[in-house]
N, C-alpha and C positions, 0 to 999 in steps of 0.2 A: 349123253347129256348123265351127270355122276347122280347116281343116287345120293340124298342126304340123310341120314339116320342122325344126324343131331336134334334132339327137340329145338333147341334154343334158334337153330337155323331155319327150322319150320314154322317155328313163331314169325308173325310180323311184328316190328319196333311196337306200333301202336297196339296190339295185343297184350305184351309186356310191360307195356307203360298201363294200360287200364288195368290190368287183371294184378300188378302188384304198387306199383304207387300209388294210385287209388285206395288200396287198403291201409297204405303206410300213412298215408295222407290223414284218411280218416279216423285210425287209430290215434294220428298225434291231435286230431282235432276236437275228438270226443275226451281225449287224456286231460288236452288242456283246459277246456269248457268244467270238466269233474274236478279238477284240482279249484279251478274259479269260483265254482260253485260251493266246493267247502270252505273255500277262505273266504268266500262272503258269508255264508252261515254261523260260521266263528266269530267274524266280528258282530254281526246281530246277534251273536248269543252274548257276547260279551257286552254292549250297550247296551241289551236290555237288562241283564244284571247289573250293569253299572245304576242304571236310572233305576232298578227296584232297591237299590242300597240307599241312591238318594231319597227317594222318598221316604225309607224307613226312618232315615236320620232325620227328617225336617219331622217326619209323625211324632217321633220320640222326644224331639227338643219341645215342638209344642206342646207335649204331652206333661212334661216336665214343667214347664212356665205356667201351664193351667192349673195343674195340681198345687203347686205352690202360689198361687193366685184364690185359688178355691171356687175357680168359676171358668167358666169359657164366654169370653165374647161371642157374639154372633156372627161377625165375620170369621172368625178364627176356627166355628164349628162347621159353617160353608166350607173354609178351605182345606179342613181336614177330612170331612165328606170326602170331597174329589179326590185330595191326595190317597186317601184309603181305599177310592174305588180303583183307582188306576194300579194301587201296587198291587191288588187283588188279581186285576187282569195279568199282571206278568207274574202272575205263580205268589204271592205274598203266603207269609204263612201265617198260623193263629196267635204267635205272639203279640204282634200289633192287632189282631182284633181282640184281643185280649184288653188290651191299652186303650181301644177305641169304646169298650164296653164300661170300661171305670170310667173314662171321660164324660158317657152318657148320664152319669150318675150324677155329675156336675152342674150346677145351675148356670143356666145360658143367658148371658147378658145382652139386653139389645142397646145399651148404653152403657158409656163407660163410666165406673163411680166416682 
């Protein structure tokens, strides 16, 4: 019987598959998963920033309207409080907080004038 010196011949085919193909497969799966999670996070972050911008815009529009009127209808006040709460939860800044404080100085009307 001939002596086999080649390491590839000594390994059985199943050992090669398990040792190398499984490594490549797991590397590919983990790389794909990392890419998918990164893409998902970017979309989530963009969605949060978009919602924050919409909330900011709505608060500013309502602020301008109420400042022109000189009062805040009670339903607007309630709506503003909810908008501002969610705006803060999304990491909103102090500019809108300042606008909300100015709105606090306006009278709140329970009925339309």
